C-alpha positions as CSV (number, residue, x, y, z in Angstrom):
1,M,-3.9,10.2,-37.2
2,K,-6.1,10.6,-40.2
3,K,-6.6,7.0,-41.3
4,T,-8.1,6.3,-44.7
5,K,-11.4,7.0,-43.5
6,F,-13.9,4.3,-43.6
7,V,-16.8,3.6,-41.5
8,S,-15.2,2.6,-38.1
9,L,-17.0,1.3,-35.1
10,V,-16.2,3.1,-31.8
11,A,-15.8,0.5,-29.1
12,A,-13.5,1.4,-26.2
13,M,-11.9,-1.7,-24.8
14,F,-8.9,-1.7,-22.5
15,A,-5.4,-3.0,-22.6
16,A,-3.5,-1.1,-19.9
17,S,-1.7,-3.0,-17.1
18,T,-1.0,-1.0,-13.9
19,L,1.1,-2.1,-10.9
20,L,-0.7,-1.2,-7.7
21,S,1.4,-2.7,-4.9
22,S,3.3,0.6,-4.4
23,C,0.2,2.1,-2.9
24,W,-0.5,-0.4,-0.2
25,C,0.3,0.2,3.5
26,H,2.2,-2.9,4.5
27,E,2.6,-1.8,8.1
28,D,-0.9,-3.2,8.8
29,S,-1.3,-6.9,9.4
30,A,-2.2,-7.1,5.7
31,S,-3.4,-10.4,4.3
32,T,-4.4,-9.1,0.9
33,D,-2.2,-7.1,-1.5
34,I,-3.4,-6.3,-5.0
35,T,-0.2,-6.4,-7.0
36,E,-1.6,-5.9,-10.5
37,I,-4.7,-5.0,-12.3
38,E,-5.2,-5.5,-16.0
39,T,-7.8,-6.4,-18.5
40,G,-6.3,-9.2,-20.4
41,V,-5.6,-9.4,-24.1
42,V,-7.6,-7.1,-26.3
43,T,-8.8,-8.5,-29.6
44,Y,-9.9,-6.4,-32.6
45,S,-12.1,-7.0,-35.6
46,I,-12.3,-5.5,-39.1
47,A,-15.6,-5.8,-41.0
48,V,-15.6,-5.0,-44.8
49,Q,-18.9,-4.4,-46.6
50,S,-19.3,-4.2,-50.3
51,N,-22.3,-4.1,-52.8
52,V,-20.3,-6.0,-55.5
53,E,-18.1,-9.0,-55.6
54,T,-14.9,-8.1,-53.7
55,K,-11.7,-9.8,-52.6
56,V,-10.6,-8.7,-49.1
57,Q,-7.1,-9.3,-47.6
58,V,-6.1,-8.5,-44.0
59,G,-2.6,-9.6,-43.4
60,S,-2.3,-13.1,-44.9
61,S,-6.0,-13.9,-44.5
62,I,-8.2,-13.5,-47.6
63,Q,-12.0,-13.6,-47.9
64,T,-14.4,-12.9,-50.8
65,I,-17.7,-11.0,-50.7
66,P,-20.1,-12.6,-53.3
67,A,-21.5,-10.9,-56.4
68,E,-24.7,-9.9,-54.7
69,G,-22.7,-8.0,-52.0
70,G,-22.4,-8.6,-48.3
71,E,-19.9,-8.5,-45.5
72,V,-16.8,-10.4,-44.3
73,V,-15.4,-10.0,-40.8
74,F,-11.8,-10.7,-39.6
75,K,-12.0,-11.5,-35.9
76,N,-9.6,-12.1,-33.0
77,L,-7.0,-9.7,-34.3
78,T,-4.4,-8.9,-31.7
79,D,-2.2,-6.3,-33.4
80,S,-3.2,-2.6,-33.3
81,K,-2.3,-1.9,-36.9
82,Y,-3.4,-3.6,-40.1
83,T,-3.3,-3.0,-43.8
84,V,-6.5,-3.9,-45.6
85,K,-6.5,-4.5,-49.4
86,T,-9.8,-4.7,-51.3
87,T,-10.2,-5.6,-55.0
88,V,-13.5,-5.4,-56.9
89,L,-13.9,-8.6,-59.0
90,A,-17.1,-7.8,-60.7
91,A,-17.2,-6.7,-64.4
92,G,-18.5,-3.3,-65.4
93,N,-17.7,0.4,-65.6
94,F,-17.6,1.1,-61.9
95,L,-17.3,4.2,-59.9
96,P,-15.1,4.9,-58.0
97,K,-12.7,4.2,-60.8
98,E,-10.1,2.7,-58.5
99,T,-11.3,-0.8,-58.0
100,T,-8.2,-1.8,-55.9
101,K,-7.8,0.0,-52.6
102,T,-5.2,-0.3,-49.8
103,M,-6.2,1.1,-46.4
104,D,-4.3,1.3,-43.1
105,V,-6.5,0.6,-40.0
106,E,-5.1,1.6,-36.6
107,F,-6.9,0.7,-33.4
108,T,-6.7,3.1,-30.4
109,E,-7.8,2.8,-26.9
110,E,-11.2,4.2,-28.0
111,K,-11.8,1.6,-30.7
112,T,-11.7,-2.2,-30.9
113,S,-13.4,-2.7,-34.3
114,S,-13.4,-1.1,-37.7
115,V,-15.9,-1.2,-40.5
116,I,-15.0,-0.4,-44.1
117,V,-17.9,0.2,-46.5
118,L,-17.5,0.0,-50.3
119,N,-20.4,1.3,-52.4
120,Y,-19.8,1.0,-56.1
121,V,-21.9,2.4,-58.9
122,D,-22.1,0.7,-62.3
123,A,-22.0,3.9,-64.3
124,D,-23.1,2.2,-67.5
125,S,-26.4,1.2,-65.9
126,K,-27.4,4.7,-64.9
127,S,-29.6,6.9,-66.9
128,K,-27.9,9.3,-69.3
129,Q,-29.7,11.9,-71.4
130,K,-28.2,12.9,-74.7
131,V,-28.0,16.6,-75.3
132,T,-27.4,18.0,-78.8
133,V,-24.8,20.8,-78.6
134,P,-24.6,22.8,-81.9
135,S,-21.2,24.4,-82.8
136,S,-22.7,27.8,-82.0
137,G,-23.4,26.7,-78.5
138,I,-26.5,25.6,-76.6
139,V,-29.6,27.3,-77.9
140,A,-32.1,26.9,-75.1
141,T,-33.0,28.5,-71.8
142,E,-31.8,25.5,-69.9
143,I,-31.0,21.8,-70.3
144,V,-31.7,19.4,-67.4
145,V,-30.0,16.1,-67.2
146,K,-31.3,13.8,-64.5
147,N,-29.9,10.7,-62.8
148,D,-33.2,9.2,-61.8
149,A,-32.2,5.5,-62.5
150,A,-29.8,5.7,-59.6
151,A,-32.8,5.8,-57.3
152,E,-33.4,2.1,-58.0
153,V,-30.4,1.2,-55.8
154,E,-32.1,1.0,-52.4
155,G,-30.3,1.7,-49.2
156,T,-27.1,3.2,-50.7
157,K,-26.0,6.7,-51.4
158,E,-26.3,6.0,-55.1
159,T,-30.0,6.9,-54.6
160,I,-29.0,10.6,-54.6
161,P,-30.9,12.3,-57.5
162,A,-28.7,14.9,-59.3
163,T,-29.8,17.5,-61.8
164,L,-27.6,19.6,-64.2
165,T,-28.8,22.9,-65.6
166,I,-26.9,24.5,-68.5
167,P,-27.7,28.1,-69.3
168,A,-28.5,29.2,-72.8
169,S,-25.6,30.1,-75.2
170,T,-23.1,28.2,-73.2
171,Q,-20.0,27.3,-75.2
172,L,-18.5,23.9,-74.4
173,T,-14.8,23.2,-74.7
174,D,-12.6,20.2,-73.8
175,E,-9.8,20.2,-71.2
176,N,-7.5,21.7,-73.8
177,N,-9.9,24.6,-74.6
178,N,-10.9,23.0,-78.0
179,P,-14.6,23.8,-79.0
180,L,-17.0,20.8,-78.8
181,S,-19.8,20.3,-81.3
182,G,-22.4,17.7,-82.1
183,D,-24.0,15.3,-79.6
184,Q,-22.6,15.4,-76.1
185,T,-23.7,12.9,-73.5
186,F,-23.9,14.1,-69.9
187,S,-24.3,12.1,-66.7
188,V,-24.1,12.7,-63.0
189,V,-23.6,9.7,-60.7
190,A,-23.4,10.1,-56.9
191,Y,-21.8,7.7,-54.4
192,T,-20.6,7.7,-50.8
193,L,-17.0,8.5,-50.0
194,P,-15.1,6.3,-47.6
195,I,-14.2,8.4,-44.6
196,A,-11.4,8.0,-42.0
197,Q,-12.3,8.2,-38.3
198,D,-10.7,10.7,-36.0
199,E,-10.0,10.1,-32.3
200,E,-12.8,12.6,-31.6
201,L,-14.8,15.1,-33.5
202,P,-12.7,18.3,-34.0
203,E,-14.3,21.5,-32.8
204,E,-14.7,22.7,-36.4
205,T,-14.2,20.4,-39.4
206,V,-15.4,19.6,-42.9
207,T,-16.0,15.9,-43.5
208,P,-16.0,14.7,-47.1
209,A,-19.1,12.6,-47.5
210,V,-20.4,12.3,-51.1
211,T,-18.8,12.5,-54.6
212,L,-20.7,13.5,-57.7
213,E,-19.0,11.9,-60.7
214,C,-19.7,14.1,-63.7
215,Q,-19.2,12.9,-67.3
216,P,-17.7,13.7,-69.7
217,D,-14.8,14.4,-67.5
218,G,-12.8,17.5,-68.5
219,V,-15.5,19.4,-70.4
220,H,-15.5,23.2,-69.6
221,F,-18.5,25.6,-69.7
222,S,-18.2,29.3,-70.8
223,N,-21.1,30.0,-68.4
224,D,-21.3,28.5,-64.9
225,V,-23.8,25.6,-64.8
226,T,-25.8,24.6,-61.8
227,L,-25.5,21.1,-60.3
228,K,-28.2,20.1,-57.9
229,A,-27.9,17.0,-55.6
230,Y,-30.2,15.5,-53.0
231,I,-28.5,15.2,-49.6
232,G,-31.6,14.5,-47.4
233,E,-34.5,16.4,-45.8
234,D,-33.0,15.6,-42.4
235,A,-30.0,17.7,-43.4
236,A,-32.1,20.8,-44.3
237,G,-30.3,23.9,-43.1
238,A,-26.9,22.1,-42.8
239,I,-23.8,23.6,-44.4
240,V,-21.9,21.6,-47.0
241,V,-18.7,22.6,-48.8
242,V,-18.2,22.0,-52.5
243,N,-15.0,23.0,-54.3
244,G,-14.0,25.1,-51.3
245,K,-17.3,27.1,-51.2
246,E,-20.0,26.8,-48.6
247,Y,-23.7,26.0,-49.5
248,T,-26.8,25.5,-47.4
249,V,-29.0,22.4,-47.9
250,A,-32.5,23.5,-48.8
251,A,-35.7,22.6,-47.1
252,D,-36.4,19.9,-49.7
253,G,-33.0,18.2,-49.0
254,Y,-31.3,19.5,-52.1
255,V,-28.1,21.5,-52.4
256,S,-27.4,23.5,-55.5
257,F,-23.9,24.8,-56.5
258,T,-22.2,26.1,-59.6
259,V,-19.4,24.5,-61.6
260,D,-17.4,25.7,-64.6
261,H,-16.2,22.2,-65.6
262,F,-17.0,18.5,-65.2
263,S,-15.0,16.2,-63.0
264,S,-15.5,14.5,-59.6
265,H,-17.0,17.1,-57.3
266,E,-16.8,16.3,-53.6
267,V,-19.4,17.3,-51.1
268,G,-18.3,17.8,-47.5
269,V,-20.2,18.4,-44.3
270,K,-19.2,21.4,-42.2
271,T,-19.7,20.9,-38.4
272,K,-18.9,22.9,-35.3
273,S,-18.9,20.9,-32.0
274,T,-18.4,21.3,-28.3
275,Y,-18.5,18.6,-25.6
276,T,-18.6,18.0,-21.9
277,T,-17.3,14.9,-20.2
278,E,-19.2,12.8,-17.7
279,T,-17.9,9.9,-15.6
280,K,-20.6,7.2,-15.2
281,T,-20.3,4.6,-12.5
282,L,-20.9,1.1,-13.9
283,V,-20.0,-0.9,-10.8
284,N,-19.4,-0.1,-7.1
285,Q,-19.8,-3.1,-4.9
286,K,-18.1,-5.4,-2.3
287,I,-16.3,-8.4,-3.6
288,D,-14.4,-11.5,-2.3
289,I,-10.8,-11.6,-3.3
290,I,-9.0,-14.9,-3.9
291,E,-5.3,-15.5,-3.9
292,G,-3.9,-15.3,-7.5
293,E,-5.9,-14.2,-10.5
294,N,-9.3,-12.7,-10.0
295,E,-12.0,-12.1,-12.6
296,F,-15.0,-9.8,-12.5
297,T,-17.6,-9.7,-15.2
298,Y,-19.5,-6.5,-15.8
299,E,-21.4,-4.8,-18.6
300,R,-20.1,-1.7,-20.4
301,Y,-21.4,0.6,-23.2
302,F,-20.0,0.9,-26.7
303,G,-20.8,3.2,-29.6
304,W,-23.0,6.3,-29.6
305,T,-26.5,7.6,-29.1
306,S,-27.9,10.7,-30.8
307,S,-30.9,12.9,-31.4
308,A,-30.1,12.4,-35.2
309,K,-32.4,9.7,-36.5
310,L,-32.5,7.9,-39.9
311,G,-31.1,9.7,-42.8
312,F,-28.0,11.5,-43.9
313,F,-26.7,12.5,-40.4
314,F,-27.5,9.0,-39.1
315,T,-25.1,7.7,-41.7
316,W,-22.7,10.4,-40.9
317,H,-22.6,9.3,-37.3
318,T,-21.9,5.7,-38.3
319,I,-19.1,6.9,-40.5
320,M,-17.6,9.1,-37.7
321,F,-18.2,7.0,-34.6
322,G,-19.2,3.5,-35.6
323,G,-22.3,1.5,-34.6
324,E,-25.1,2.7,-32.4
325,W,-24.8,2.0,-28.7
326,S,-24.7,-1.5,-27.3
327,K,-24.2,-3.0,-23.9
328,E,-21.9,-6.0,-23.7
329,P,-20.3,-8.1,-20.9
330,V,-16.6,-7.5,-20.3
331,V,-14.2,-9.3,-17.9
332,A,-11.8,-7.3,-15.7
333,K,-8.9,-9.2,-14.2
334,F,-6.5,-8.5,-11.3
335,D,-4.0,-10.5,-9.2
336,A,-3.8,-10.7,-5.4
337,T,-1.1,-12.2,-3.2
338,S,-3.7,-13.6,-0.7
339,A,-7.4,-13.9,-0.1
340,G,-9.5,-11.2,1.4
341,T,-12.4,-8.8,0.8
342,G,-12.7,-5.4,-0.8
343,T,-14.6,-3.1,-3.2
344,I,-14.4,-2.9,-6.9
345,N,-15.3,0.4,-8.6
346,I,-15.7,0.7,-12.4
347,T,-16.4,3.9,-14.2
348,Q,-16.8,4.9,-17.9
349,E,-16.2,8.2,-19.6
350,I,-19.0,9.6,-21.8
351,K,-18.6,12.6,-24.0
352,H,-21.8,14.7,-24.5
353,Y,-21.4,16.5,-27.9
354,I,-23.4,19.4,-29.2
355,I,-23.0,19.3,-32.9
356,K,-24.0,22.2,-35.2
357,S,-24.1,22.5,-39.0
358,G,-25.7,25.7,-40.2
359,I,-29.1,26.0,-38.5
360,L,-29.1,22.3,-37.6
361,T,-28.2,21.2,-34.1
362,F,-28.2,17.7,-32.6
363,Y,-26.9,16.0,-29.5
364,T,-24.6,13.0,-29.4
365,D,-23.2,10.8,-26.6
366,I,-20.0,8.9,-27.3
367,Y,-19.1,6.1,-24.9
368,G,-15.4,6.0,-24.1
369,A,-12.7,4.7,-21.8
370,V,-13.2,2.6,-18.7
371,T,-11.3,2.9,-15.3
372,V,-11.2,-0.1,-12.9
373,T,-10.3,0.5,-9.2
374,V,-9.9,-2.3,-6.6
375,I,-9.9,-1.2,-3.0
376,P,-9.0,-3.9,-0.3
377,D,-10.8,-3.5,3.0
378,D,-9.0,-1.9,6.0
379,G,-6.3,-4.1,7.4
380,Q,-5.9,-6.0,4.1
381,G,-3.2,-3.9,2.4
382,A,-4.7,-0.5,2.1
383,S,-7.8,1.5,2.9
384,S,-8.1,3.1,-0.5
385,H,-6.5,3.2,-4.0
386,S,-7.4,4.8,-7.1
387,G,-5.8,3.4,-10.2
388,G,-5.9,0.7,-12.8
389,S,-7.0,2.9,-15.7
390,A,-8.1,0.5,-18.4
391,N,-8.6,2.1,-21.8
């Protein structure tokens, strides 16, 4: 399912319950029979981050992010589907223009938490350079409009510098093809798009990542103009898609593309990927089994690791797969009809991705589902059993 894509943390917890008693050999003088293995109730969490004052509603619970921005977290959620509504409360001419958003978040066996990131740009506060456009058209070799003031917003995608180059003798018309004359004000403001998370990275895909909001919306150019935006030096050589056409990010981190009109121009990242799957043993040890409910605490991995470091593709990983890797304690539970001894084996799936975009190649490991197997000792119900998949 393509959820409204927002930055979702990948954390594979487990909620499966599997009856195992059908596998035991009861002709032995069995004293231990594992009748059920499960992992208890899975709880989910939704974190919402915003850089402006925002009201957030998840179900009937409402929290507010303060004016200076921050994060609110909704914890101990037990349903697998939620609707999240966010409303920007701050005053100003904000981009994106929709200040109220409703998003559906669905948890799968590969995820137990979701992060929604809202980055808003106050368009009125950004630099705008006035350009005089005579009725006969633009008389110049080129006109450059820069968005340098956006670089003052540290740590957000609004730091992307953008440059517009208009060729000489370009005629400007409005969306109804009426000629424009006199002073025209141009601006280009960049911001991060919220992105929905897939179950896994498709073999070949284009992921929308950045929008360049160009004003005045609807103006048309008789000659194609060039729009140049900074993606990041770490993305040099990568392929991005704008208005259905592919472009390569230059060595300086910029991508240049042509437009014949002004509107919201979306920049997507084109990737090709392959992966192999490894099964990693987390636990393989003898245990004492008590009659009734048994608990076993172990540590498992969540998130991802990658050769991509800080920069554009680091952010892209967080959007696609959630937070960087962590190792956290988890409790596995199973029931036994009587006391005995046995072996517990716990494994975790890891997907080793090779991700390519243009000449850029990097490697990413995604930590996935866990399988728990409990094997009573000989004479205690069965000599072996493989089951209890816990995703």
